[in-house]
C-alpha positions as CSV (number, residue, x, y, z in Angstrom):
1,M,-40.2,-28.4,-10.6
2,S,-38.1,-25.8,-8.8
3,G,-35.2,-24.1,-10.3
4,S,-32.7,-25.3,-8.0
5,R,-33.5,-29.2,-9.2
6,Q,-34.4,-28.2,-12.8
7,D,-31.8,-30.8,-15.0
8,A,-28.8,-28.7,-15.6
9,S,-29.6,-29.8,-19.1
10,E,-32.7,-28.1,-19.4
11,T,-31.1,-24.7,-18.3
12,T,-28.6,-24.3,-20.7
13,R,-31.1,-24.7,-23.4
14,G,-30.1,-22.0,-26.2
15,V,-26.8,-21.2,-25.0
16,E,-24.1,-22.0,-27.6
17,L,-21.3,-23.4,-26.2
18,S,-17.8,-24.1,-28.1
19,T,-16.2,-27.7,-28.7
20,A,-14.4,-27.1,-25.6
21,E,-16.7,-26.1,-23.0
22,E,-19.2,-28.9,-24.4
23,A,-16.4,-31.5,-23.6
24,V,-16.2,-29.9,-19.9
25,T,-20.1,-29.9,-19.8
26,E,-19.9,-33.8,-20.4
27,E,-17.2,-34.4,-17.9
28,L,-19.2,-32.8,-15.5
29,R,-22.3,-34.4,-16.0
30,R,-20.8,-38.0,-15.6
31,A,-19.7,-37.2,-12.5
32,R,-22.8,-36.3,-11.6
33,A,-24.3,-39.8,-12.6
34,T,-21.4,-41.2,-10.2
35,E,-21.3,-41.9,-6.7
36,T,-18.3,-39.7,-6.5
37,R,-18.4,-37.1,-3.5
38,R,-19.4,-33.9,-4.8
39,P,-19.5,-30.4,-2.8
40,D,-23.0,-29.3,-1.7
41,F,-22.4,-25.4,-1.2
42,F,-20.1,-23.2,-2.6
43,I,-18.8,-19.6,-1.6
44,V,-18.5,-18.2,-4.7
45,G,-16.7,-14.8,-3.6
46,H,-16.0,-11.7,-4.0
47,A,-12.8,-11.4,-2.8
48,K,-11.8,-9.1,-0.2
49,C,-15.0,-9.8,1.4
50,G,-14.5,-12.2,4.4
51,T,-14.5,-15.1,2.2
52,T,-11.3,-16.4,4.0
53,A,-12.9,-15.9,7.5
54,L,-16.0,-17.3,6.5
55,Y,-14.3,-20.5,4.9
56,S,-12.1,-20.7,8.1
57,M,-15.1,-20.5,10.5
58,L,-17.2,-23.1,8.5
59,K,-14.3,-25.6,8.6
60,A,-14.4,-25.5,12.5
61,H,-17.8,-26.6,12.4
62,P,-18.3,-30.3,12.8
63,Q,-21.2,-31.1,10.2
64,V,-19.2,-28.9,8.0
65,Y,-16.2,-30.5,5.6
66,M,-14.1,-27.7,3.8
67,P,-10.8,-28.8,2.0
68,S,-7.5,-27.8,2.9
69,V,-7.5,-26.1,-0.6
70,K,-9.2,-22.7,-0.3
71,E,-10.0,-21.5,-3.8
72,P,-9.5,-24.7,-6.0
73,E,-11.1,-22.9,-8.7
74,F,-11.5,-25.6,-11.1
75,L,-15.1,-24.6,-12.1
76,S,-14.2,-21.1,-13.4
77,R,-10.8,-21.9,-15.5
78,A,-10.8,-22.6,-18.8
79,P,-8.7,-26.0,-19.8
80,E,-6.1,-24.2,-21.2
81,H,-5.4,-22.0,-18.0
82,Y,-5.2,-25.0,-15.7
83,A,-1.5,-26.2,-15.9
84,H,0.0,-22.6,-15.8
85,R,-2.2,-21.7,-12.4
86,A,-1.6,-25.5,-11.1
87,S,2.1,-24.9,-11.4
88,L,2.1,-21.8,-9.0
89,P,3.0,-22.6,-5.5
90,P,2.1,-22.9,-3.1
91,K,-2.0,-23.7,-3.8
92,R,-1.0,-26.6,-6.4
93,L,-4.7,-26.3,-7.7
94,P,-6.0,-29.3,-8.9
95,D,-6.0,-29.7,-12.8
96,T,-8.1,-32.2,-13.2
97,L,-12.0,-33.0,-12.4
98,E,-10.9,-36.2,-10.9
99,R,-8.3,-34.1,-8.5
100,Y,-10.9,-31.6,-7.7
101,L,-13.4,-34.1,-6.6
102,A,-10.5,-35.6,-4.7
103,L,-10.4,-32.7,-2.4
104,F,-14.0,-33.8,-1.0
105,E,-13.2,-37.4,0.0
106,G,-12.6,-37.1,3.1
107,A,-16.1,-35.6,4.0
108,A,-17.4,-37.8,6.5
109,P,-21.2,-39.5,6.1
110,G,-23.8,-36.5,7.2
111,Q,-21.2,-33.7,6.8
112,L,-22.1,-31.1,4.2
113,A,-18.9,-30.7,1.8
114,G,-18.2,-27.2,0.5
115,E,-15.5,-24.8,-1.1
116,A,-14.7,-21.3,-1.6
117,S,-13.3,-19.6,-5.0
118,T,-14.2,-15.9,-5.3
119,E,-13.5,-16.4,-9.2
120,Y,-16.7,-18.4,-9.2
121,L,-18.5,-14.9,-8.9
122,R,-16.5,-12.8,-11.1
123,T,-16.8,-15.5,-14.1
124,L,-20.0,-15.5,-15.7
125,S,-19.9,-19.0,-16.9
126,T,-19.1,-21.0,-13.4
127,A,-22.9,-21.0,-12.4
128,R,-23.8,-23.0,-15.3
129,R,-20.7,-25.3,-14.4
130,I,-21.8,-25.7,-10.9
131,A,-25.2,-26.6,-11.9
132,E,-24.1,-29.3,-14.2
133,L,-22.0,-30.8,-11.4
134,Q,-24.4,-30.3,-8.5
135,P,-27.8,-28.9,-9.6
136,D,-28.8,-28.8,-5.8
137,A,-26.2,-27.1,-4.7
138,R,-26.2,-24.1,-2.2
139,I,-24.5,-20.8,-2.9
140,I,-23.1,-17.9,-0.9
141,A,-22.2,-15.0,-2.6
142,M,-20.7,-11.8,-0.5
143,F,-20.9,-8.2,-1.8
144,R,-18.9,-4.9,-0.8
145,E,-19.3,-1.4,-1.9
146,P,-17.8,-1.1,-5.2
147,T,-14.7,1.5,-4.7
148,S,-13.6,0.0,-1.5
149,F,-13.6,-3.7,-2.7
150,L,-11.4,-2.5,-6.0
151,R,-9.1,-0.4,-3.6
152,S,-8.2,-3.3,-1.2
153,L,-8.4,-6.1,-4.3
154,H,-5.8,-3.9,-6.1
155,L,-3.6,-4.0,-3.0
156,Q,-4.0,-7.8,-2.7
157,L,-2.8,-8.3,-6.4
158,L,0.0,-5.8,-5.6
159,Q,1.0,-7.6,-2.6
160,V,1.1,-10.9,-4.8
161,G,2.9,-10.0,-7.5
162,V,0.0,-10.3,-10.0
163,E,-0.4,-6.2,-10.2
164,T,2.5,-3.6,-10.5
165,E,1.3,-0.5,-10.7
166,P,1.2,1.0,-7.3
167,D,-0.9,3.9,-8.2
168,F,-4.7,2.7,-7.8
169,E,-5.8,5.5,-10.0
170,R,-3.1,4.4,-12.9
171,A,-4.2,1.1,-12.4
172,I,-7.6,1.6,-13.4
173,A,-6.8,3.8,-16.3
174,L,-4.7,0.7,-17.4
175,E,-8.0,-1.6,-17.8
176,D,-8.3,-0.7,-21.9
177,E,-4.9,-1.3,-22.5
178,R,-4.6,-4.6,-20.7
179,R,-7.9,-6.1,-22.0
180,Q,-6.0,-5.9,-25.5
181,G,-2.9,-7.6,-24.0
182,R,-0.8,-5.0,-23.4
183,R,0.7,-3.5,-20.2
184,I,0.3,-7.1,-18.5
185,P,3.1,-7.8,-16.1
186,R,5.5,-10.2,-17.4
187,D,4.7,-13.0,-14.5
188,C,1.4,-12.1,-14.1
189,A,-0.1,-15.4,-13.0
190,W,-3.7,-13.9,-13.0
191,P,-4.5,-11.4,-16.2
192,P,-8.0,-11.5,-16.0
193,A,-8.0,-9.9,-12.3
194,L,-6.3,-6.6,-13.5
195,L,-9.5,-6.0,-15.6
196,Y,-11.0,-4.2,-12.4
197,S,-14.4,-3.1,-13.7
198,E,-15.3,-6.8,-14.7
199,H,-15.3,-7.8,-11.1
200,I,-18.3,-4.9,-10.5
201,R,-21.2,-6.5,-12.3
202,Y,-23.4,-7.2,-9.4
203,R,-26.3,-7.8,-11.5
204,D,-25.2,-10.2,-13.8
205,Q,-23.3,-12.1,-11.3
206,L,-25.8,-12.7,-8.7
207,R,-28.7,-13.1,-11.9
208,Q,-26.6,-16.3,-13.2
209,Y,-27.0,-18.2,-9.5
210,H,-30.8,-17.1,-9.4
211,E,-31.1,-18.4,-12.9
212,Y,-29.5,-21.9,-12.2
213,F,-30.4,-22.7,-8.4
214,G,-33.5,-20.1,-7.7
215,R,-33.2,-17.3,-5.3
216,E,-34.2,-19.9,-2.2
217,R,-30.9,-21.7,-2.6
218,V,-28.8,-18.7,-3.0
219,L,-27.6,-16.5,0.3
220,A,-26.2,-13.4,-0.5
221,L,-24.4,-11.6,2.2
222,I,-22.7,-7.9,2.4
223,Y,-19.3,-7.1,3.9
224,D,-20.7,-4.5,6.2
225,D,-22.5,-6.8,8.5
226,F,-19.9,-9.9,8.0
227,L,-17.6,-7.2,9.3
228,A,-20.0,-5.9,12.0
229,D,-20.5,-9.1,13.5
230,N,-19.2,-12.0,11.5
231,T,-20.2,-14.5,14.3
232,A,-24.3,-13.6,13.6
233,V,-23.5,-13.6,9.9
234,V,-22.0,-17.4,10.3
235,R,-24.9,-18.6,12.3
236,Q,-27.0,-17.4,9.3
237,V,-24.9,-19.1,6.8
238,L,-25.3,-22.3,9.2
239,R,-29.1,-21.8,9.1
240,F,-29.2,-21.7,5.4
241,L,-27.4,-24.8,5.1
242,D,-29.5,-26.4,7.6
243,V,-26.5,-27.3,10.2
244,D,-26.6,-26.9,14.1
245,D,-26.3,-23.1,14.5
246,S,-25.8,-23.2,17.9
247,F,-22.2,-24.8,18.2
248,E,-19.7,-22.1,19.5
249,I,-17.7,-21.0,16.7
250,E,-14.7,-18.5,17.5
251,A,-14.7,-15.2,15.3
252,T,-11.8,-14.7,12.6
253,K,-10.6,-11.5,11.3
254,A,-10.9,-11.0,7.3
255,N,-7.6,-10.7,6.0
256,P,-6.1,-7.2,6.6
257,T,-5.5,-4.6,3.8
258,L,-2.0,-4.0,3.0
259,R,0.2,-2.2,0.8
260,V,3.6,-3.3,-0.6
261,R,6.2,-0.6,0.1
262,S,8.6,-2.0,-1.8
263,Q,8.0,-4.1,-4.6
264,R,11.6,-5.2,-5.5
265,G,11.9,-5.7,-1.9
266,E,8.8,-7.7,-2.0
267,R,9.7,-9.9,-5.0
268,L,13.2,-10.5,-3.1
269,L,11.4,-11.8,-0.2
270,N,9.1,-13.8,-2.3
271,A,12.2,-15.4,-3.8
272,V,14.1,-16.0,-0.9
273,S,10.9,-17.5,0.7
274,V,9.6,-19.9,-1.9
275,G,11.9,-19.5,-4.9
276,K,13.6,-22.5,-6.3
277,G,16.4,-20.5,-8.5
278,P,20.2,-20.7,-7.6
279,V,19.7,-17.2,-6.0
280,S,17.3,-18.2,-3.6
281,R,19.0,-21.5,-2.8
282,S,22.0,-19.5,-2.1
283,V,20.7,-17.3,0.4
284,K,18.5,-20.0,2.2
285,R,21.9,-21.8,2.7
286,T,23.7,-18.7,4.1
287,L,20.9,-18.3,6.5
288,K,20.5,-21.3,7.5
289,T,24.7,-21.2,8.1
290,V,24.5,-18.4,10.6
291,L,21.2,-18.4,12.1
292,P,19.3,-21.0,13.9
293,E,15.8,-22.0,12.7
294,R,14.4,-19.6,15.2
295,A,16.1,-16.5,14.6
296,R,15.2,-17.0,10.9
297,R,11.6,-17.2,11.6
298,H,11.9,-14.1,13.2
299,A,14.0,-12.6,10.8
300,K,11.4,-13.5,8.3
301,R,8.3,-11.8,10.0
302,A,10.3,-8.6,10.6
303,A,11.6,-8.2,7.0
304,I,7.8,-9.0,5.7
305,H,6.7,-6.4,8.3
306,M,9.5,-3.5,6.9
307,V,9.0,-4.3,3.3
308,I,5.2,-5.3,2.8
309,E,3.1,-4.7,5.9
310,T,2.1,-0.8,5.9
311,E,-0.7,1.1,6.1
312,P,-2.1,1.8,2.6
313,K,-2.0,5.3,1.7
314,P,-5.9,6.6,0.3
315,P,-6.0,7.3,-3.2
316,A,-7.6,10.6,-4.0
317,E,-10.9,11.7,-3.1
318,E,-11.8,13.2,-6.3
319,F,-11.1,10.2,-8.1
320,M,-12.7,8.0,-5.7
321,A,-16.0,9.9,-6.1
322,T,-15.6,9.6,-10.1
323,L,-15.1,6.0,-9.3
324,R,-18.4,5.6,-7.1
325,R,-20.2,7.4,-9.9
326,R,-19.0,5.2,-12.4
327,Y,-20.8,2.2,-10.2
328,E,-23.6,3.8,-9.2
329,A,-26.1,1.8,-11.5
330,E,-24.7,-1.5,-10.1
331,V,-25.1,-0.6,-6.7
332,V,-28.9,0.7,-7.6
333,A,-29.6,-2.9,-9.8
334,A,-28.1,-4.9,-6.5
335,S,-30.4,-3.0,-4.0
336,E,-33.4,-4.0,-6.4
337,D,-32.4,-7.3,-6.8
338,L,-31.2,-8.1,-2.8
339,G,-34.5,-5.8,-1.4
340,R,-31.9,-4.1,0.5
341,N,-31.0,-0.5,0.3
342,L,-27.9,-0.5,-0.7
343,V,-27.6,2.9,-2.0
344,S,-28.1,4.3,1.7
345,L,-25.8,1.8,3.2
346,W,-22.7,2.4,0.8
347,G,-23.9,6.3,0.6
348,Y,-24.7,6.2,-2.9
349,D,-27.8,8.6,-1.9
350,D,-25.6,11.4,-1.7
351,L,-23.1,11.8,-4.7
352,P,-21.7,14.8,-5.6
């Protein structure tokens, strides 16, 4: 029996699970035994590697069903974490297995159902959970040169308010303190994301999926290829999923890398845009009184551009070189596992 079809209970032999994790495992197994629609494939990440663009392009294919909620994250979250993350607007993340599986009820007969959650690659318990729910799943992972990935991730976390340290080098240096629960922003909704080195465990992240699904059901993509020709990469994905790869799909650009010019201004803009407090309500009422809807939309776009959307300032070259040396072993290991010379592709064969 192939690794991809091996019963999930066999693949977890010898793994000591907590009581809470055993309960999650049992619930996933019960769902697998029913006729409930389950996802057939998973885009597992990483973030800032084109997963959003890939999700959007696959969603346009008539033989593929992707739920409106991108990154439901359900299979990577600890039970006690559900309520906190699910309460954050505007994602409304599913907080029960029933609500998670309801995301796929709209899939028509003959369609493949899939989802895209970037946490599924970073969190090393997720492969086992996916295998419990859908042992024949196909897995799509996306990898990017480590320092470029982390820099882009840092900028994104700044933009959404998870990170508050605007200096990339200082943010990396804070990791040890944050691992001990210190120096975490007060309103941070995703503390694990601030442990930047935890994202760069390419060998372990890839091998967990090879272990549970076999290499034939795991497609590892490289961000450089997707950036150069995302239409060609999407056709590669369609062939991997065994659906029609001749269907014309419009190319979609990945999310741009932005820098928060003013975090104070960004927080004010966010409060006005999606906040529910008295200040937000007061400002919204005032704007509605003095501006028509079209003018309000124009003003908001202008404010976003002024406050948030500016070209990022590059970090110091010496620091980036130090960071590249730190992750050299991961790049070498990923090259070996994927059978591709990422060392040369990403410039790790000429480190100072």
